[in-house]
ROPADREN-878835 format. One line per field, with one value per residue: residue in one letter; x, y, z of N, C-alpha, C in turn. Coordinates in steps of 0.05 Angstrom, whole numbers, padded with zeros to 5 digits, m for minus. Atoms other than C-alpha are relative to their C-alpha. Layout:
BEGIN
tiza: c(A/...)
n.px: c(X/...)
n.py: c(Y/...)
n.pz: c(Z/...)
ca.px: c(X/...)
ca.py: c(Y/...)
ca.pz: c(Z/...)
c.px: c(X/...)
c.py: c(Y/...)
c.pz: c(Z/...)
This chain:
BEGIN
tiza: c(X/X/X/X/X/X/X/X/X/X/X/X/X/X/X/X/X/X/X/X/X/X/X/X/X/X/X/X/X/X/X/X/X/X/X/X/X/X/X/X/X/X/X/X/X/X/X/X/X/X/X/X/X/X/X/X/X/X/X/X/X/X/X/X/X/X/X/X/X/X/X/X/X/X/X/X/X/X/X/X/X)
n.px: c(00017/m00006/00017/00027/00020/00008/00029/00011/m00017/m00011/m00028/m00011/00008/m00021/00009/m00021/m00007/m00001/m00015/00010/m00005/00017/m00014/00014/m00016/00016/m00001/00020/00018/00002/00023/m00006/00001/m00007/00000/00018/00011/00029/00011/00023/00014/00012/m00021/m00013/m00029/m00011/m00015/m00015/00005/m00009/00024/00000/00015/00028/00010/00002/00025/00022/00001/00012/00028/00014/m00010/m00021/00011/00015/m00019/m00014/00019/00004/m00024/m00001/00019/m00010/m00025/m00022/m00013/m00026/m00010/00009/00016)
n.py: c(m00016/00008/m00011/m00009/00022/00005/00000/m00025/m00023/m00013/m00008/m00013/m00028/m00016/m00014/m00009/00014/m00021/00009/m00009/m00029/m00011/m00004/00014/00008/00015/00029/00012/00021/00020/00017/00027/00016/00028/00015/00023/00014/00003/00016/m00013/00022/m00007/00004/00025/m00003/m00013/m00025/m00011/m00029/m00015/m00015/m00009/00018/m00007/00013/00029/00003/m00004/00024/00021/m00006/m00001/00018/m00012/m00008/m00025/m00021/m00007/m00013/m00028/m00015/m00007/m00022/m00024/m00007/00002/00025/m00003/00026/00011/00023)
n.pz: c(m00016/m00027/m00021/00009/00001/00027/00003/m00009/00008/m00024/00002/m00024/m00005/m00013/m00024/m00018/m00024/m00021/m00023/m00026/m00001/00021/00025/00021/00023/00018/00000/00018/m00011/00021/m00003/m00009/00024/m00002/00026/m00005/00023/00000/00021/00013/00012/00026/00021/m00007/m00003/m00024/00004/m00023/m00002/m00023/m00008/m00028/m00019/00003/00024/m00006/m00016/00018/00017/m00016/m00003/00025/00020/00016/00026/m00003/m00006/00025/00018/m00010/00004/00028/00005/m00012/00013/m00018/00003/00014/00007/00025/m00006)
ca.px: c(02531/02558/02513/02448/02387/02369/02294/02279/02337/02358/02426/02473/02449/02492/02488/02529/02567/02557/02607/02595/02624/02573/02626/02596/02632/02603/02586/02546/02487/02489/02427/02425/02440/02442/02459/02404/02380/02307/02268/02220/02167/02136/02202/02226/02295/02338/02364/02415/02397/02429/02370/02356/02328/02263/02255/02268/02211/02166/02184/02166/02099/02079/02122/02182/02141/02095/02153/02192/02130/02118/02191/02187/02125/02158/02223/02267/02288/02363/02375/02371/02314)
ca.py: c(02171/02167/02178/02188/02144/02112/02112/02175/02219/02236/02271/02297/02362/02418/02448/02474/02436/02477/02470/02480/02550/02562/02562/02543/02504/02472/02398/02349/02306/02241/02199/02129/02091/02015/01970/01918/01866/01864/01813/01844/01791/01829/01825/01760/01787/01811/01883/01914/01984/02035/02061/02098/02062/02100/02072/02001/02010/02036/01976/01929/01964/01974/01926/01938/01941/01996/02037/02034/02053/02114/02135/02131/02176/02226/02225/02208/02139/02140/02065/02028/01981)
ca.pz: c(02137/02207/02268/02230/02239/02173/02187/02227/02204/02276/02278/02331/02363/02390/02459/02517/02570/02634/02690/02764/02756/02699/02644/02578/02524/02462/02461/02419/02439/02399/02384/02414/02350/02345/02286/02280/02230/02212/02171/02121/02107/02048/02010/02043/02061/02118/02122/02169/02192/02237/02276/02341/02403/02394/02323/02349/02399/02343/02298/02355/02361/02288/02249/02204/02140/02165/02193/02128/02089/02134/02128/02052/02052/02099/02059/02118/02095/02076/02071/02005/02019)
c.px: c(00003/m00020/m00026/m00018/m00011/m00031/m00011/00016/00012/00030/00010/m00010/00023/m00011/00024/00005/00003/00013/m00013/00003/m00015/00016/m00013/00019/m00018/00004/m00021/m00016/m00005/m00025/00009/m00004/00009/m00001/m00016/m00010/m00030/m00008/m00025/m00016/m00012/00020/00016/00030/00007/00014/00013/m00003/00013/m00022/00002/m00017/m00030/m00013/m00003/m00025/m00024/m00003/m00012/m00030/m00016/00008/00019/m00011/m00015/00018/00016/m00018/m00005/00025/00003/m00019/00010/00025/00024/00017/00026/00012/m00010/m00015/m00019)
c.py: c(m00008/00014/00013/m00025/m00003/00001/00028/00025/00015/00004/00010/00029/00014/00015/00009/m00020/00022/m00011/00010/00030/00015/00009/m00017/m00006/m00018/m00030/m00011/m00021/m00020/m00017/m00028/m00019/m00029/m00012/m00025/m00012/m00004/m00018/00013/m00022/00006/m00005/m00025/00003/00014/00026/00009/00030/00012/00019/00008/m00020/00006/m00014/m00030/m00006/00003/m00024/m00023/00004/m00003/m00021/00014/00010/00027/00024/00009/00014/00029/00017/00007/00023/00026/00010/m00001/m00025/00004/m00026/m00009/m00026/m00005)
c.pz: c(00029/00019/m00009/m00001/m00028/m00004/00007/m00008/00024/m00004/00026/00002/00014/00024/00016/00022/00021/00024/00026/00003/m00022/m00024/m00021/m00023/m00018/00003/m00019/00015/m00023/00004/00008/m00023/00005/m00028/00005/m00026/00003/m00024/m00011/m00014/m00027/m00023/00005/00001/00026/m00008/00026/m00001/00024/00009/00030/00017/m00002/m00024/00005/00015/m00019/m00019/00015/00003/m00026/m00020/m00019/m00027/00001/00006/m00024/m00019/00008/m00005/m00030/m00007/00011/m00014/00018/m00003/m00016/m00008/m00027/00005/m00023)
């Protein structure tokens, strides 16, 4: 699963590149994905996830356990945790 956030499910979006002469050609907008290790204290283990920068900020705010629990409820969790 390339270029997909494992927690939020963010994917590349499609849009137009617009030149100065107003010519439009297709382009892709990629999410800001980072590979990061997180320690899950409830399960006492480390996991490596490919997540967006927005999800990293949310994990810092709420905690990794709460974010993974919410992702499971929403059905967006694609990692095997």
